[in-house]
Every structure is written in C-alpha cells, then in structure tokens.
GUDO-197909 format. One record per residue (C-alpha): residue in three letters; x, y negated, z negated. Coordinates in pm, whole numbers, padded with zeros to 5 digits, always signed. Each point is the difference from the previous one (the first is absolute). Example, Ala and Ser with C-alpha at 12.3 -4.5 7.8 and 13.67 -1.06 7.14 Angstrom:
2
ala+01230+00450-00780/ser+00137-00344+00066/
end
This chain:
419
unk+06576-10874-07415/unk+00265-00161-00218/unk+00200+00132-00292/unk+00231-00278-00114/unk+00081+00028-00372/unk+00196-00266-00179/unk+00353+00103-00084/unk+00334-00159-00096/unk+00165+00194+00284/unk+00070-00225+00301/unk-00228+00038+00301/unk+00172+00154+00305/unk-00189-00077+00322/unk+00111+00134+00336/unk+00173-00246+00232/unk-00219+00107+00288/unk-00280+00243+00081/unk+00017+00129+00358/unk-00293+00140+00198/unk+00040+00356+00124/unk-00167+00251+00232/unk-00181+00317-00100/unk+00249+00267-00107/unk-00216+00284+00132/unk-00099-00113+00351/unk+00208-00313+00058/unk-00299-00234+00045/unk+00106-00361-00064/unk-00312-00209+00071/unk-00321+00200-00068/unk+00050-00019-00376/unk-00298-00095-00216/unk+00107-00224-00290/unk-00136+00079-00347/unk+00002-00216-00315/unk+00342-00059-00153/unk+00109+00175-00317/unk+00253-00188-00215/unk+00202+00149-00284/unk+00295-00087-00220/unk+00203+00312-00079/unk+00256+00009-00278/unk+00350+00124+00063/unk+00286-00018-00246/unk+00086-00354+00116/unk-00294-00156+00183/unk-00371-00007+00071/unk-00016+00102+00365/unk-00285-00171+00184/unk-00180+00245+00228/unk-00228-00156+00262/unk-00177+00293+00163/unk-00189-00107+00312/unk-00158+00336+00080/unk-00107+00072+00357/unk-00177+00296+00156/unk+00111+00103+00347/unk-00293-00003+00243/unk+00170+00260+00219/unk+00054+00273-00262/unk-00153-00111-00332/unk+00330-00017-00190/unk+00010-00236-00301/unk+00325-00180-00077/unk+00147-00333-00113/unk-00006-00215+00314/unk+00292-00209-00125/unk+00314+00120-00175/unk+00259-00191-00207/unk+00362-00065+00087/unk+00267+00266-00056/unk+00163-00184-00291/unk-00330-00014-00189/unk-00066+00374+00046/unk+00354+00102-00094/unk-00008-00218-00313/unk-00336+00146-00100/unk+00118+00361+00018/unk+00348-00069-00138/unk-00151-00167-00308/unk-00285+00248-00050/unk-00055+00164-00337/unk+00095+00363-00036/unk-00148+00266-00229/unk+00349+00095-00125/unk-00012+00015-00379/unk+00265+00015-00268/unk-00273+00024-00264/unk-00145+00340+00085/unk-00029+00249+00281/unk-00282-00121+00230/unk-00171+00265+00208/unk-00009-00059+00379/unk-00324-00151+00128/unk-00008+00245+00291/unk-00050+00376+00044/unk+00348+00124+00090/unk-00121+00354+00059/unk-00255-00117+00259/unk+00285-00163+00191/unk+00221+00306-00027/unk-00275+00231+00127/unk-00028-00205+00319/unk+00377-00017+00042/unk+00052+00373-00047/unk-00258+00059+00272/unk+00182-00215+00256/unk+00369-00013-00104/unk+00273+00259-00033/unk+00166+00053-00334/unk+00326-00194-00022/unk-00080-00250+00277/unk+00110-00363-00022/unk-00266-00242-00122/unk-00009-00380-00013/unk-00264-00147-00234/unk-00078-00361+00085/unk-00153-00193-00289/unk+00142+00230-00267/unk-00058-00252-00281/unk+00180+00137-00307/unk+00093+00324+00176/unk-00241+00229-00188/unk-00115+00191+00308/unk+00340-00008+00169/unk+00130+00173-00310/unk-00280+00258+00023/unk+00093+00066+00364/unk+00362+00066-00096/unk-00108+00231-00281/unk-00210+00196+00252/unk+00281+00067+00245/unk-00019-00296+00239/unk+00301-00218+00080/unk-00179-00324-00079/unk+00097-00366-00031/unk-00229-00292-00076/unk-00019-00362+00110/unk-00165-00292-00178/unk+00053-00379-00020/unk-00043-00022-00380/unk+00287-00175-00178/unk-00051+00189-00324/unk+00216+00297-00102/unk-00088+00323+00177/unk+00126+00352+00054/unk+00335+00023+00177/unk-00164+00169+00300/unk-00236-00296+00057/unk+00159-00267+00220/unk-00105-00365+00001/unk-00129-00080+00350/unk-00254-00205+00196/unk-00187+00042+00326/unk+00045-00258+00275/unk-00315-00186-00111/unk+00125-00029-00358/unk-00222+00277-00138/unk+00087+00353-00108/unk+00210+00172+00263/unk+00336+00133+00107/unk+00150-00311+00156/unk+00367+00042+00088/unk+00074+00226-00298/unk-00052+00322+00190/unk+00106-00122+00344/unk+00124+00291+00210/unk-00126+00263-00244/unk-00270+00245+00105/unk-00222+00203-00229/unk-00223+00302+00040/unk-00283-00184-00174/unk-00096-00354-00096/unk-00252-00049-00280/unk-00189-00317-00093/unk-00256+00010-00278/unk-00212-00316-00032/unk+00236-00211+00207/unk-00156-00054+00344/unk-00292-00207-00132/unk+00253-00255-00130/unk+00185-00067+00326/unk-00068-00295+00229/unk+00056+00184+00330/unk-00097+00367-00006/unk+00120+00078+00352/unk+00346-00144-00064/unk+00022+00179-00334/unk-00102+00338+00147/unk+00245-00045+00288/unk+00277-00060-00253/unk-00105+00304-00203/unk-00004+00209+00321/unk+00358-00104+00072/unk+00113+00164-00324/unk-00145+00337+00102/unk+00175+00272+00196/unk-00185+00099+00321/unk-00305+00194-00114/unk+00043-00132-00355/unk-00296-00038-00232/unk-00160-00317-00134/unk-00222+00021-00309/unk-00204-00304-00098/unk-00255-00053-00275/unk-00208-00318-00013/unk-00323-00124-00164/unk-00310+00124+00182/unk-00212-00298+00102/unk-00278+00238+00103/unk-00049+00148-00345/unk+00169-00248-00239/unk-00021-00350+00148/unk+00041-00169-00339/unk+00344+00154-00049/unk+00089-00070+00363/unk-00080-00368-00055/unk+00261-00043-00273/unk+00151-00351+00036/unk+00342+00116+00123/unk-00136+00213+00287/unk+00003-00137+00355/unk-00141+00310+00176/unk-00318+00193-00080/unk+00037+00339+00161/unk-00244+00281+00069/unk+00099+00348+00121/unk-00122-00078+00352/unk+00193-00328+00019/unk+00321+00149-00139/unk-00026+00291+00244/unk-00024-00241+00297/unk+00280-00216-00137/unk+00237+00295-00038/unk-00073+00117+00353/unk+00091-00332+00163/unk+00320-00013-00209/unk+00142+00327+00134/unk-00139+00264-00236/unk-00207+00312+00043/unk-00247+00013-00289/unk+00001+00341-00172/unk-00258-00082-00264/unk-00171-00313-00125/unk-00223-00005-00304/unk-00016+00375-00060/unk+00260+00039-00276/unk-00069-00079-00366/unk+00133-00353-00065/unk+00232-00074-00289/unk-00221-00289-00112/unk-00378+00020-00011/unk-00052-00291+00240/unk+00240+00105+00277/unk+00039+00231+00296/unk+00302+00165+00157/unk+00114+00014+00362/unk+00269+00233+00131/unk+00148-00065+00345/unk+00286+00124+00217/unk+00234-00222+00197/unk-00048+00049+00376/unk+00176-00165+00291/unk-00302-00154+00170/unk-00269-00208-00164/unk-00359+00109+00061/unk-00273-00249+00081/unk-00309+00089-00206/unk-00331+00042+00181/unk-00190-00322+00060/unk-00291-00065-00234/unk-00340-00057+00155/unk-00182-00331-00048/unk-00243+00171-00237/unk+00283+00155-00203/unk+00173-00338-00028/unk-00324-00173-00107/unk-00064+00252-00277/unk+00366-00002-00111/unk-00003-00378-00041/unk-00332+00008-00185/unk+00124+00272-00238/unk+00321-00186-00072/unk-00173-00326-00083/unk-00258+00176-00219/unk+00266+00192-00193/unk+00191-00321-00063/unk-00314-00180-00123/unk-00091+00291-00226/unk+00353+00017-00141/unk+00014-00371-00076/unk-00338+00028-00173/unk+00141+00281-00213/unk+00303-00214-00086/unk-00233-00282-00107/unk-00197+00250-00211/unk+00329+00107-00164/unk+00074-00361-00094/unk-00349-00027-00151/unk+00060+00325-00191/unk+00316-00148-00151/unk-00200-00307-00100/unk-00252+00224-00178/unk+00281+00186-00177/unk+00149-00331-00113/unk-00337-00100-00146/unk-00019+00327-00193/unk+00352-00043-00134/unk-00078-00352-00119/unk-00310+00136-00173/unk+00206+00272-00170/unk+00247-00257-00127/unk-00275-00221-00139/unk-00141+00298-00192/unk+00320+00036-00200/unk-00073-00147-00344/unk+00362-00061-00082/unk+00292-00059+00235/unk-00068+00108+00362/unk+00216+00271+00156/unk+00311-00076+00201/unk-00089+00044+00369/unk+00235+00183+00236/unk-00063+00052+00371/unk+00212+00296+00107/unk+00127+00005+00361/unk+00091-00339+00141/unk-00180+00012+00333/unk-00284-00166+00190/unk-00262+00165-00224/unk+00172-00139-00308/unk+00009-00346+00156/unk-00373+00004+00072/unk-00082+00122-00349/unk+00230-00245-00177/unk-00141-00291+00201/unk-00356+00105-00083/unk+00086+00021-00370/unk+00173-00338-00002/unk-00292-00158+00188/unk-00226+00101-00290/unk+00245-00091-00276/unk+00296-00219+00106/unk+00160+00040-00345/unk+00007+00378+00021/unk+00346+00162-00008/unk+00027+00285+00249/unk+00329+00185+00043/unk+00103+00202+00307/unk+00177+00332-00054/unk+00184+00206+00260/unk+00260+00277+00013/unk+00154-00116+00329/unk+00345-00142-00061/unk-00042-00256+00279/unk-00311-00147-00170/unk+00110-00008-00365/unk+00100-00354-00096/unk-00157-00159+00308/unk-00306-00222+00014/unk-00309+00152+00156/unk-00302-00187+00135/unk-00267-00062-00260/unk+00236+00034-00297/unk+00171-00281-00189/unk+00285+00215-00137/unk+00235+00248+00169/unk-00087+00366+00047/unk+00115+00209-00295/unk+00117+00360-00015/unk-00201+00258-00198/unk+00062-00052-00372/unk-00248-00138-00253/unk-00015-00111-00362/unk-00185+00260-00206/unk-00112-00261-00255/unk-00196-00223+00242/unk-00274-00135-00237/unk-00287+00034+00245/unk+00126+00311+00172/unk+00066+00047+00371/unk-00231-00014+00300/unk+00151+00154+00312/unk-00153-00064+00344/unk+00149+00251+00244/unk+00029-00124+00359/unk+00203+00263+00185/unk-00187+00177+00283/unk+00236+00299-00030/unk+00141+00030-00351/unk-00272-00099-00249/unk-00032+00351-00148/unk+00378+00012-00045/unk-00002-00346-00161/unk-00283+00100-00232/unk+00199+00300-00123/unk+00299-00223-00062/unk-00208-00246-00206/unk-00155+00275-00212/unk+00345+00149-00062/unk+00108-00328-00162/unk-00225+00069-00300/unk-00120-00359-00035/unk-00260-00035-00280/unk-00268-00200+00185/unk-00024+00060+00373/unk-00268-00055+00261/unk+00068+00107+00360/unk-00205-00093+00307/unk+00074+00140+00344/unk-00061-00313+00208/unk+00015+00195+00326/unk-00284+00240-00079/unk-00205-00220-00237/unk-00356-00073+00111/unk-00245-00250-00148/unk-00292+00146-00194/unk-00319+00032+00203/unk-00276-00237-00106/
end
C-alpha cells in the first residue's frame, strides 16, 4: 500500500532503517515479513517518508514494523508535527478527559506527582492540575505550549522524557497514545519506569489492534498492540499489571493499561504451539481486513468526489467555491480525487490549527487558510468536512457565519447511495 501525494514540501527520507526484534518476546529471527506500506506524511516543514515493513512474530503473534528509522528522522518528525493549538477559536479536546480522570482517581492519591509524557498542547496536563494533581507534561513539539509542558525527547527521538527529568521521581507516569509511536518499546518502558518512585503507577492508553486495527495501522505507528501483548510487555519490563483493557478508554479505538513498578521483572507464561499458531493467524487476518477497509475508504472518497463534481455541473450559473475543512489525510485523498476528475477545479483547504494556517498541504495548490469567508461568493459555498473528531463543531461554526448560499457535506460519515 502506498500513499504518496504530490506536494511542494521537500521529501524527508530516513538515513537508515534498522531491523529490530519483537518488543514483546524478544524474538529476532522468526519474524514473518508482510507487504510493505509506504506513506508520505506532512509536517510543518517536510514530507516524511514512512516505509513500514510490517512483520508478525511467529513466537507470540505481535505485529510491528520490522525496521525503524534513525533517531534524527524520528525526532525531526515529532518536533515538526502539527498541533491542534488554535488562535482562531477554542477547539474541544479530541479525547474524553473524564474517562481518564475516573481511572486515575481509582489508582492514584489526590495531590500525587504526575508526569504526562506526550502532553501535546498540555490540555490534559492542565486538567490534571485543576483536579488536584501536581502534574507536568513533556512533548517534543516546537510550537508554543503551556508553561507546565516541557520540550523533551525520548532516547529514540520520539515522545519521551529524555534528560529533562533526570533524577526526578514521580508517583505516576502517564502516556496517552504514545507507545505505538516509539521504535523500541522495551527501552521506552524502562525509561518511563526510571521516572517512577518504587511502587509508582504507570498508565498507558494505546490503539487496540484487536478491536480497531484500522486506527492501529495509522502511518505513524510502529507497534500494533493488543491487551494481551501489552500485558506481557509490561511484565517483562518490571511492572505488575493492575488492569488492562477494563477501563473506559478516552478515545473510541483505544484501551488502557494500569501497572505498578516492581523490583523484579516477571516472565509471562509460555504460549503453547497451538496458541501461537492461532495468534499469528488472527494477526495476519486482522491486518488484511484492515487494509481492505482502508482501500474501501479510498474508494468511498472517490465516490464522494464524483458526487461533488456532479453537484457542481448542475449549477446553472457560477459553481460554488469549494472548501475542504481540516487539512489532514482525509482532505488530501478527497482533494486528489476531485482534481483527478477536474484538474482545473479550485479547492481550498481550511483549518483552525495555527501550525497549519499558511502552509501548503498535500493535494492543494494554495496554502491552508483560516476560517473566514466572503459572504458575496457568486456561486455560494460548498464545505466538505474532513475532521474525524470535530465535524459537528465545524458545522455549527459555518452555520453561525450566516452565509447566504451554503452546502455542507460531512465527508467522514458520507455514504454513496445504494443502487
């Protein structure tokens, strides 16, 4: 599978991709190679080339990228990533903060010290502080953040503590949707463990490959975790697992694990040959099914593009101005499908994220604009909403503008008419 859109941003390939062993069981040779997935992912400065040579471990059934890029590539990718910070309007968090707090109140004492790794813009770190925790956040993003979020990297260049918190111990370490991005899970968990007091608590939330393989297979993810694999991984890294998969996740596609730092690592029970066989078969089937769903999504976007072209052709006078709101991978696919059908079509990307406004996004000839539209557009406005999380919020914002001629299509939920 390849997603390689044309873009004026320079391509940023990794200098080297290095083979690695299974994070869960340590197996280095019995790794079944699967077809490569190639992507080009936009950051604020580059198109990062992701070459994902997935392998499934034949000792435990774990799916992961069998080769990982150099540290400089990973650190550049996360340093230059876009952030949802907005100076245009207040954007709601794309996670359920209360679900996180319920789990934390169950396992942590009020007023304890908390380190959130991968804090992004600091939204949840702020919520922790407002709920009585002494919390600080870490993230490699260069963009402006809350004063209690420190710029830091893990040893592999991804999201982590690095040397920023050297010598400091915390009652709890939190990492929401971080572990799937790291190149060496054992090294990352060992580092996280070092920042815990003896008996301290680790809380991790990751995509659930068992139930949501499509989301797990996002192009920037190296690890595709299930509750059983994460449980085994935590045990070998010096944690006692308190719960894994039971709590309500803060995103629909994830699951949460809570573990306590212990002094001696536990070796998980050996899997039987039959268990291994079925685990490998399940993993490969889930991956195939997920990739088929991704292909179906691309075909859905093609169908939507055909409908939009038909709508434009039905306009007797001047066609509407077309705006794709949310500059992301969905917008890229839709814009490319539209341009493939009508190369002369003008399609404009809209986004509220400060880091995206004024930048060029794949599939679009002009820079991303901030929300703000001419009320006297002769043909009116056609908005194609491409945010998986905020389309209802965006729709309300559009309607509040009071534009005279408006058509809005939710590109995420749209389905072609049945024949």
